MITISE-886369 format. One record per residue (C-alpha): residue in one letter; x, y, z. Coordinates in pm, 1 decimal, decimal comma, padded with zeros to 6 digits. Example, Ala and Ser with C-alpha at 12.3 -4.5 7.8 and 13.67 -1.06 7.14 Angstrom:
BEGIN
+-----+----------+----------+----------+
| res |       px |       py |       pz |
+-----+----------+----------+----------+
|   a |  01230,0 | -00450,0 |  00780,0 |
|   s |  01367,0 | -00106,0 |  00714,0 |
+-----+----------+----------+----------+
This chain:
BEGIN
+-----+----------+----------+----------+
| res |       px |       py |       pz |
+-----+----------+----------+----------+
|   m |  02916,2 | -07758,8 |  03628,2 |
|   k |  03067,0 | -07672,4 |  03942,7 |
|   a |  03135,6 | -08017,1 |  04009,6 |
|   f |  03282,8 | -08098,7 |  03665,4 |
|   i |  03562,2 | -07840,1 |  03694,1 |
|   i |  03669,0 | -07967,7 |  04033,5 |
|   l |  03739,0 | -08333,3 |  03795,0 |
|   l |  03893,8 | -08158,5 |  03574,5 |
|   a |  04056,5 | -07975,2 |  03773,2 |
|   a |  04194,1 | -08262,1 |  03956,7 |
|   a |  04256,7 | -08408,3 |  03636,5 |
|   v |  04511,1 | -08185,5 |  03527,5 |
|   l |  04701,8 | -08149,1 |  03880,9 |
|   f |  04687,4 | -08567,6 |  03852,0 |
|   v |  04846,1 | -08486,9 |  03462,9 |
|   s |  05110,0 | -08272,8 |  03591,0 |
|   a |  05246,8 | -08419,9 |  03945,0 |
|   a |  05218,8 | -08802,1 |  03691,4 |
|   a |  05473,7 | -08589,6 |  03439,7 |
|   e |  05677,1 | -08438,3 |  03664,1 |
|   s |  05757,4 | -08785,3 |  03869,5 |
|   s |  05831,1 | -08862,9 |  03550,0 |
|   l |  06179,1 | -08622,0 |  03500,6 |
|   l |  06492,4 | -08746,9 |  03501,0 |
|   m |  06665,0 | -08470,2 |  03424,9 |
|   q |  06638,2 | -08070,2 |  03264,5 |
|   d |  06949,9 | -07888,8 |  03332,4 |
|   q |  07210,0 | -07680,4 |  03105,6 |
|   g |  06958,4 | -07748,8 |  02777,4 |
|   l |  06939,0 | -08125,1 |  02873,7 |
|   q |  06641,9 | -08301,3 |  03000,6 |
|   f |  06531,1 | -08734,2 |  03028,8 |
|   s |  06194,1 | -08841,3 |  03166,5 |
|   l |  06127,8 | -09174,6 |  03208,8 |
|   l |  05837,1 | -09294,4 |  02895,4 |
|   s |  05790,7 | -09644,4 |  03102,6 |
|   a |  06022,1 | -09937,7 |  03215,6 |
|   d |  06062,8 | -10309,2 |  03141,6 |
|   r |  06156,4 | -10534,1 |  03455,0 |
|   t |  06270,8 | -10907,3 |  03485,1 |
|   e |  06492,0 | -11055,2 |  03704,8 |
|   g |  06872,7 | -10928,5 |  03694,2 |
|   m |  06706,7 | -10653,9 |  03466,0 |
|   v |  06542,8 | -10343,2 |  03409,1 |
|   t |  06505,5 | -10191,8 |  03040,9 |
|   l |  06416,7 | -09784,8 |  03091,8 |
|   h |  06258,3 | -09661,7 |  02818,1 |
|   l |  06373,1 | -09281,9 |  02787,1 |
|   h |  06251,3 | -08974,7 |  02627,0 |
|   c |  06511,7 | -08734,3 |  02555,8 |
|   a |  06550,4 | -08346,4 |  02416,0 |
|   n |  06878,0 | -08183,4 |  02366,3 |
|   e |  06748,6 | -07833,4 |  02363,2 |
|   e |  07097,4 | -07613,7 |  02260,0 |
|   v |  07198,1 | -07533,6 |  01896,9 |
|   w |  07490,0 | -07831,3 |  01886,3 |
|   d |  07537,7 | -08186,4 |  01907,1 |
|   r |  07623,5 | -08362,2 |  02219,0 |
|   a |  07757,9 | -08686,1 |  02364,0 |
|   i |  07626,9 | -08765,4 |  02663,7 |
|   l |  07742,3 | -09067,2 |  02840,7 |
|   l |  07508,5 | -09220,3 |  03067,6 |
|   f |  07735,2 | -09338,7 |  03401,8 |
|   a |  07744,1 | -09567,6 |  03640,4 |
|   p |  07491,5 | -09759,0 |  03689,9 |
|   r |  07299,2 | -09969,1 |  04022,5 |
|   i |  07072,7 | -10161,4 |  04080,3 |
|   n |  06903,7 | -10167,2 |  04447,8 |
|   g |  07227,1 | -09952,0 |  04544,9 |
|   q |  07479,9 | -10197,5 |  04429,4 |
|   p |  07705,5 | -10124,6 |  04119,1 |
|   a |  07560,8 | -10314,9 |  03772,6 |
|   s |  07636,1 | -10215,3 |  03415,5 |
|   f |  07496,0 | -10127,2 |  03087,4 |
|   d |  07490,4 | -10354,8 |  02799,9 |
|   y |  07796,7 | -10638,5 |  02751,8 |
|   g |  07907,8 | -10510,9 |  03138,0 |
|   w |  07982,0 | -10204,6 |  02993,6 |
|   p |  08002,6 | -09907,5 |  03297,1 |
|   a |  07914,4 | -09608,4 |  03033,3 |
|   e |  07637,9 | -09571,7 |  02748,2 |
|   e |  07695,7 | -09328,9 |  02491,2 |
|   l |  07386,3 | -09108,6 |  02334,1 |
|   l |  07472,4 | -08875,2 |  02042,8 |
|   l |  07157,8 | -08580,1 |  02048,2 |
|   a |  07168,8 | -08361,3 |  01728,7 |
|   p |  07146,5 | -07985,6 |  01815,6 |
|   l |  06780,4 | -07963,6 |  01898,9 |
|   e |  06708,4 | -08345,7 |  01862,3 |
|   q |  06408,5 | -08509,4 |  02087,7 |
|   r |  06403,0 | -08855,4 |  02049,3 |
|   e |  06278,3 | -09217,0 |  02215,6 |
|   v |  06565,1 | -09424,9 |  02356,2 |
|   s |  06585,6 | -09747,5 |  02511,1 |
|   i |  06837,3 | -09859,4 |  02734,8 |
|   s |  06903,7 | -10194,3 |  02976,3 |
|   i |  07089,8 | -10191,9 |  03277,4 |
|   f |  07183,0 | -10552,0 |  03412,4 |
|   s |  07241,3 | -10685,5 |  03726,2 |
|   d |  07538,2 | -10822,9 |  03866,6 |
|   r |  07288,1 | -11047,7 |  04070,5 |
|   p |  07082,8 | -11236,7 |  03732,3 |
|   q |  06838,0 | -11366,0 |  03978,0 |
|   e |  06675,3 | -11021,5 |  04173,3 |
|   w |  06448,4 | -10824,4 |  04142,2 |
|   v |  06507,0 | -10467,0 |  04065,3 |
|   d |  06382,1 | -10219,6 |  04340,5 |
|   t |  06566,3 | -09919,6 |  04242,8 |
|   v |  06793,8 | -09829,1 |  03953,1 |
|   s |  06978,6 | -09533,2 |  03908,3 |
|   f |  07273,6 | -09371,1 |  03743,0 |
|   r |  07494,8 | -09057,1 |  03647,4 |
|   v |  07509,3 | -08806,6 |  03335,8 |
|   i |  07783,0 | -08664,5 |  03218,2 |
|   d |  07790,2 | -08386,1 |  02980,7 |
|   a |  08076,9 | -08169,6 |  02829,6 |
|   g |  08285,9 | -08326,8 |  03100,0 |
|   f |  08068,0 | -08268,7 |  03398,4 |
|   i |  07875,5 | -08489,3 |  03602,6 |
|   s |  07577,8 | -08513,4 |  03711,9 |
|   s |  07390,6 | -08618,2 |  04093,9 |
|   e |  07225,1 | -08904,9 |  04099,3 |
|   v |  06951,2 | -09002,0 |  03859,8 |
|   q |  06706,4 | -09202,9 |  04133,3 |
|   i |  06404,6 | -09416,1 |  04038,7 |
|   d |  06228,0 | -09612,5 |  04296,0 |
|   f |  06012,0 | -09936,4 |  04192,1 |
|   h |  05903,9 | -10014,2 |  04546,4 |
|   t |  05529,1 | -09893,3 |  04522,6 |
|   g |  05456,1 | -10059,8 |  04130,7 |
|   s |  05476,5 | -09746,5 |  03969,1 |
|   a |  05799,8 | -09582,7 |  03884,0 |
|   i |  05925,4 | -09265,0 |  04123,9 |
|   c |  06172,6 | -09010,0 |  03963,9 |
|   q |  06447,2 | -08820,7 |  04177,3 |
|   p |  06608,7 | -08606,1 |  03909,7 |
|   g |  06984,1 | -08536,5 |  03887,0 |
|   t |  07193,5 | -08217,7 |  03831,9 |
|   l |  07475,3 | -08109,4 |  03675,2 |
|   l |  07521,5 | -07807,2 |  03862,4 |
|   w |  07483,6 | -07995,7 |  04218,4 |
|   q |  07665,9 | -07844,2 |  04484,9 |
|   d |  07460,1 | -08049,6 |  04786,9 |
|   p |  07297,8 | -08356,6 |  04757,9 |
|   e |  07543,4 | -08586,7 |  04846,4 |
|   a |  07918,7 | -08551,0 |  04910,5 |
|   s |  08196,2 | -08434,8 |  04687,3 |
|   l |  08575,4 | -08618,5 |  04644,5 |
|   l |  08736,3 | -08310,0 |  04774,8 |
|   d |  08757,2 | -08077,9 |  05026,3 |
|   v |  08815,7 | -07758,1 |  04857,5 |
|   a |  08958,1 | -07560,5 |  05162,1 |
|   v |  09310,6 | -07570,4 |  05124,7 |
|   p |  09447,6 | -07410,3 |  05459,1 |
|   l |  09840,1 | -07267,9 |  05464,9 |
|   t |  10017,2 | -07364,1 |  05771,8 |
|   t |  10414,3 | -07193,7 |  05619,1 |
|   s |  10565,0 | -06872,1 |  05737,5 |
|   g |  10458,7 | -06648,2 |  05448,2 |
|   a |  10829,3 | -06558,4 |  05447,8 |
|   k |  10913,9 | -06441,0 |  05071,7 |
|   p |  11074,2 | -06724,7 |  04846,9 |
|   f |  11397,1 | -06903,8 |  04786,1 |
|   l |  11563,7 | -06769,7 |  04445,6 |
|   f |  11858,9 | -07010,4 |  04308,3 |
|   e |  12071,4 | -06884,5 |  04028,6 |
|   d |  12328,9 | -07045,5 |  03768,7 |
|   h |  12466,3 | -06973,5 |  03416,5 |
|   l |  12486,7 | -07109,0 |  03076,4 |
|   s |  12746,5 | -07106,5 |  02869,9 |
|   p |  12645,2 | -06923,7 |  02561,4 |
|   e |  12659,4 | -07262,7 |  02305,1 |
|   e |  12434,1 | -07431,8 |  02597,6 |
|   t |  12219,1 | -07105,4 |  02558,3 |
|   a |  12217,4 | -07127,7 |  02233,5 |
|   d |  12106,5 | -07451,7 |  02205,6 |
|   l |  11864,2 | -07510,2 |  02473,4 |
|   d |  11509,4 | -07642,4 |  02539,6 |
|   y |  11413,0 | -07585,9 |  02839,5 |
|   g |  11571,7 | -07564,1 |  03195,3 |
|   q |  11429,9 | -07648,2 |  03572,3 |
|   l |  11427,5 | -07699,7 |  03904,9 |
|   q |  11356,7 | -08006,3 |  04103,9 |
|   v |  11296,6 | -08008,2 |  04470,8 |
|   c |  11393,7 | -08330,2 |  04691,6 |
|   l |  11375,8 | -08496,1 |  05012,5 |
|   l |  11683,4 | -08649,7 |  05065,2 |
|   v |  11599,0 | -09058,9 |  05119,0 |
|   q |  11766,6 | -09247,5 |  05292,5 |
|   d |  11855,5 | -09623,9 |  05267,8 |
|   g |  12118,8 | -09771,8 |  05465,3 |
|   d |  12431,0 | -09544,3 |  05402,0 |
|   e |  12333,2 | -09438,6 |  05043,5 |
|   t |  12157,3 | -09112,7 |  05055,4 |
|   r |  11910,9 | -09094,9 |  04733,2 |
|   l |  11674,3 | -08824,0 |  04649,3 |
|   m |  11293,5 | -08774,8 |  04616,9 |
|   p |  11143,0 | -08520,3 |  04343,0 |
|   y |  10851,0 | -08292,5 |  04467,3 |
|   a |  10844,0 | -08023,4 |  04308,6 |
|   t |  10940,6 | -07852,9 |  03974,9 |
|   i |  10937,3 | -07511,3 |  03892,1 |
|   p |  11007,3 | -07401,4 |  03565,4 |
|   a |  11363,9 | -07167,3 |  03551,0 |
|   q |  11381,2 | -06860,6 |  03365,5 |
|   v |  11725,3 | -06845,1 |  03102,0 |
|   a |  11822,0 | -06463,3 |  02961,9 |
|   h |  11982,1 | -06394,8 |  02688,5 |
|   d |  12340,5 | -06356,3 |  02874,0 |
|   g |  12288,4 | -06728,9 |  02995,2 |
|   t |  12167,8 | -06663,7 |  03361,6 |
|   v |  11960,7 | -06862,3 |  03521,7 |
|   t |  11683,1 | -06817,7 |  03798,2 |
|   a |  11430,9 | -06986,5 |  03970,0 |
|   q |  11222,6 | -06897,8 |  04279,7 |
|   y |  11066,8 | -07172,7 |  04547,0 |
|   s |  10795,7 | -07098,7 |  04759,8 |
|   g |  10945,1 | -07378,6 |  05019,5 |
|   n |  10658,6 | -07507,3 |  05023,5 |
|   a |  10531,1 | -07919,9 |  04990,0 |
|   i |  10175,5 | -07957,0 |  04942,3 |
|   v |  10072,9 | -08304,4 |  05101,4 |
|   c |  09723,6 | -08497,6 |  05144,8 |
|   s |  09498,1 | -08604,5 |  05442,6 |
|   l |  09557,9 | -09000,2 |  05403,2 |
|   a |  09951,2 | -08955,6 |  05367,6 |
|   p |  10053,6 | -08606,8 |  05551,8 |
|   h |  10423,9 | -08687,8 |  05551,4 |
|   l |  10439,2 | -08766,3 |  05186,6 |
|   p |  10490,9 | -08462,5 |  04922,4 |
|   l |  10242,5 | -08480,9 |  04650,3 |
|   r |  10432,0 | -08415,5 |  04254,9 |
|   t |  10377,5 | -08049,0 |  04180,3 |
|   k |  10491,8 | -07767,3 |  03961,9 |
|   e |  10536,8 | -07500,0 |  04100,5 |
|   e |  10481,4 | -07130,6 |  03919,7 |
|   h |  10505,6 | -06749,7 |  04022,6 |
|   a |  10361,8 | -06459,7 |  03961,2 |
|   a |  10351,7 | -06077,2 |  04053,1 |
|   d |  10051,0 | -06154,0 |  04296,8 |
|   n |  10024,2 | -06558,1 |  04348,5 |
|   c |  10257,1 | -06875,6 |  04361,9 |
|   r |  10078,9 | -07194,7 |  04159,9 |
|   y |  10026,4 | -07526,7 |  04306,0 |
|   t |  09940,3 | -07729,9 |  04005,9 |
|   v |  09903,9 | -08109,0 |  04201,8 |
|   s |  09936,6 | -08426,9 |  03965,6 |
|   d |  10031,4 | -08845,7 |  04010,2 |
|   v |  09700,4 | -08902,9 |  04181,1 |
|   t |  09588,5 | -09214,4 |  04112,0 |
|   l |  09180,3 | -09262,2 |  04197,3 |
|   a |  08958,1 | -09558,3 |  04122,5 |
|   g |  08646,6 | -09679,6 |  04202,4 |
|   p |  08353,8 | -09923,0 |  04125,1 |
|   f |  08340,5 | -09801,9 |  03725,4 |
|   i |  08629,0 | -09700,9 |  03724,1 |
|   f |  08922,7 | -09863,3 |  03669,0 |
|   y |  09159,6 | -09583,5 |  03673,8 |
|   s |  09212,8 | -09250,8 |  03698,5 |
|   t |  09452,1 | -08931,3 |  03761,0 |
|   l |  09316,5 | -08651,8 |  03973,5 |
|   q |  09478,9 | -08295,0 |  03867,8 |
|   l |  09417,2 | -07998,2 |  04077,1 |
|   t |  09564,2 | -07611,6 |  04051,2 |
|   l |  09606,4 | -07441,9 |  04416,3 |
|   t |  09621,3 | -07056,4 |  04463,4 |
|   e |  09791,1 | -06917,0 |  04717,3 |
|   t |  09833,6 | -06479,2 |  04741,6 |
|   p |  10005,7 | -06284,9 |  05003,5 |
|   g |  09808,7 | -06240,3 |  05374,3 |
|   s |  09570,6 | -06537,7 |  05290,7 |
|   q |  09542,0 | -06769,2 |  05536,7 |
|   t |  09397,9 | -07050,5 |  05246,0 |
|   a |  09492,0 | -07155,9 |  04925,0 |
|   a |  09250,2 | -07126,7 |  04684,7 |
|   c |  09133,1 | -07467,3 |  04467,3 |
|   t |  09132,0 | -07280,3 |  04138,8 |
|   e |  09064,8 | -07584,4 |  03891,2 |
|   v |  09013,0 | -07910,6 |  03930,8 |
|   m |  09031,5 | -08184,4 |  03666,5 |
|   l |  09034,3 | -08606,4 |  03643,5 |
|   d |  09186,9 | -08735,4 |  03362,6 |
|   c |  08964,4 | -09070,7 |  03326,7 |
|   f |  08996,5 | -09367,6 |  03120,9 |
|   d |  08603,8 | -09462,1 |  03121,1 |
|   t |  08496,1 | -09111,5 |  03061,7 |
|   g |  08756,9 | -08889,8 |  02949,2 |
|   p |  08830,4 | -08538,6 |  03136,5 |
|   l |  08616,1 | -08455,5 |  03424,4 |
|   h |  08555,8 | -08101,4 |  03553,1 |
|   g |  08383,5 | -07988,6 |  03849,3 |
|   t |  08231,0 | -08162,5 |  04107,6 |
|   l |  08370,0 | -08526,9 |  04169,6 |
|   p |  08109,8 | -08733,5 |  04365,8 |
|   l |  08292,6 | -08928,4 |  04666,5 |
|   a |  08094,8 | -09229,7 |  04558,4 |
|   m |  08263,8 | -09286,2 |  04247,1 |
|   f |  08614,7 | -09348,2 |  04442,1 |
|   d |  08741,0 | -09577,9 |  04677,1 |
|   t |  09108,8 | -09583,3 |  04656,8 |
|   i |  09384,2 | -09321,6 |  04610,3 |
|   r |  09707,9 | -09439,0 |  04539,8 |
|   l |  10073,6 | -09185,8 |  04541,3 |
|   a |  10352,5 | -09226,8 |  04438,6 |
|   h |  10745,3 | -09121,1 |  04392,8 |
|   p |  11033,7 | -09210,8 |  04220,5 |
|   i |  11355,5 | -09242,0 |  04394,3 |
|   y |  11689,3 | -09153,7 |  04297,4 |
|   r |  12008,9 | -09292,4 |  04332,8 |
|   v |  12286,4 | -09008,4 |  04203,1 |
|   q |  12607,5 | -09154,3 |  03999,4 |
|   q |  12926,7 | -08983,1 |  03880,1 |
|   e |  13156,2 | -09061,1 |  03610,3 |
|   q |  13387,8 | -08874,7 |  03432,1 |
|   g |  13226,3 | -08505,0 |  03637,5 |
|   v |  12924,9 | -08569,8 |  03459,3 |
|   i |  12611,8 | -08642,6 |  03729,2 |
|   r |  12313,9 | -08915,2 |  03620,1 |
|   h |  11970,9 | -09007,7 |  03816,3 |
|   v |  11914,6 | -09317,0 |  03788,8 |
|   e |  11523,0 | -09471,8 |  03945,9 |
|   a |  11643,8 | -09756,9 |  04223,0 |
|   d |  11275,4 | -09758,1 |  04422,3 |
|   v |  10963,6 | -09619,8 |  04412,3 |
|   r |  10811,6 | -09453,9 |  04763,5 |
|   e |  10370,6 | -09489,8 |  04790,1 |
|   h |  10078,0 | -09515,1 |  04911,5 |
|   t |  09768,3 | -09668,1 |  04883,2 |
|   g |  09470,5 | -09613,9 |  05088,0 |
|   s |  09094,9 | -09665,5 |  05102,5 |
|   i |  08900,1 | -09353,4 |  05061,2 |
|   d |  08583,6 | -09321,5 |  05298,3 |
|   a |  08557,7 | -08899,8 |  05331,5 |
|   p |  08689,1 | -08636,3 |  05085,4 |
|   l |  08994,1 | -08586,1 |  05050,5 |
|   s |  09174,3 | -08296,9 |  05226,7 |
|   f |  09456,8 | -08156,8 |  05068,2 |
|   s |  09728,8 | -07838,7 |  05286,3 |
|   v |  10024,9 | -07664,3 |  05224,1 |
|   v |  10273,0 | -07721,6 |  05442,2 |
|   p |  10619,5 | -07597,0 |  05520,1 |
|   a |  10834,7 | -07866,6 |  05311,2 |
|   g |  11129,9 | -07856,6 |  05601,3 |
|   s |  10866,7 | -08005,2 |  05833,3 |
|   l |  10847,0 | -08334,3 |  05612,8 |
|   g |  11283,8 | -08386,2 |  05566,4 |
|   t |  11591,5 | -08275,7 |  05454,4 |
|   v |  11527,5 | -08025,4 |  05155,6 |
|   v |  11779,2 | -08000,7 |  04831,2 |
|   v |  11757,3 | -07851,6 |  04515,2 |
|   y |  11907,6 | -07855,5 |  04191,8 |
|   f |  11944,5 | -07787,6 |  03808,9 |
|   e |  11831,4 | -07982,4 |  03555,6 |
|   y |  11878,5 | -07857,9 |  03124,9 |
|   f |  11776,6 | -08062,7 |  02849,0 |
|   f |  11906,4 | -07921,0 |  02484,2 |
|   y |  11798,4 | -07939,3 |  02101,0 |
|   s |  12104,1 | -08175,3 |  02051,0 |
|   s |  11952,5 | -08458,8 |  02278,6 |
|   y |  12169,1 | -08416,0 |  02562,1 |
|   d |  12121,6 | -08295,6 |  02895,4 |
|   i |  12297,9 | -08152,3 |  03218,8 |
|   i |  12232,3 | -08235,0 |  03524,5 |
|   r |  12382,1 | -07989,2 |  03872,3 |
|   p |  12455,0 | -08142,9 |  04186,9 |
|   a |  12230,2 | -08111,3 |  04438,3 |
|   m |  12244,9 | -07780,8 |  04692,7 |
|   p |  12041,7 | -07779,9 |  05011,0 |
|   l |  11770,9 | -07567,1 |  05091,3 |
|   s |  11874,9 | -07231,4 |  05276,7 |
|   r |  11858,6 | -06838,8 |  05332,3 |
+-----+----------+----------+----------+
């Protein structure tokens, strides 16, 4: 009897270990388990058990498949495979992953899971021992792998009060105004001609009497890979902080043809760093992604600014795009950002511009940044 109990306990342990080894994800009410796998040269078909433990529909993406550590694809060469799960649904599905090398035998396979705009760490399956050994992924990961962004953003600014700029609109212009804004630019010299490179936009406040005001911190946001090129930023001031929303950072990678990164940095008085309070990646292949982004998904960054020539005819100022200042580089470490004095990057000028409901606009002459 005692021997039978020992054998029974051993059997329970074996079953438990086998069940655990097949788990691919159990996170946020979502569960994937590997039932079996069929391998042939150049491909593997995974038979999965999927469970939605929530009471709402879920559109799940399996994304970024790899075979033997190299980029692979789902059916028809796509980098993503969509699974639609009804509330509380459990079902079995079969997913095929194809190597770019048709004669290759599959020893390892991995992919990520995207749910509600959040992307998991890698789900990994290792066949080296003959049976599948699974390393589950998680949607709430922090340390399993490097993330795209270093969220520590140092401030190298003086902490001086923002610059305050003022202008005035006529009663007719005020009544017809859609919106106004302050543009902040670096002067760019091209031979004998001075051009403008806008990098920061600040919404203007317009009073009923036509008085226009806008505050500018005097700062710029730069990326570690291009420290002399200010990033395109929308700057907004509140009573207790300054928010910088950075956009037009273009990223690509093995599974991502084109995406744009947007992040919001919040600076509070007396701080030595700015807090990274929001991250979003607008990606054609996956839809918007939020939260932690894996560094391994990206290999290229591109930053670009249009350069404008100033033209003036009969007192009307027009800005005509004449060139583009850009930087393209490789990503092999987390991207880091800094808040720096704009004057350290070159000569800074500002101008107001206004857009009216009657489909015309006004651009004011540029003013130097000075106290």
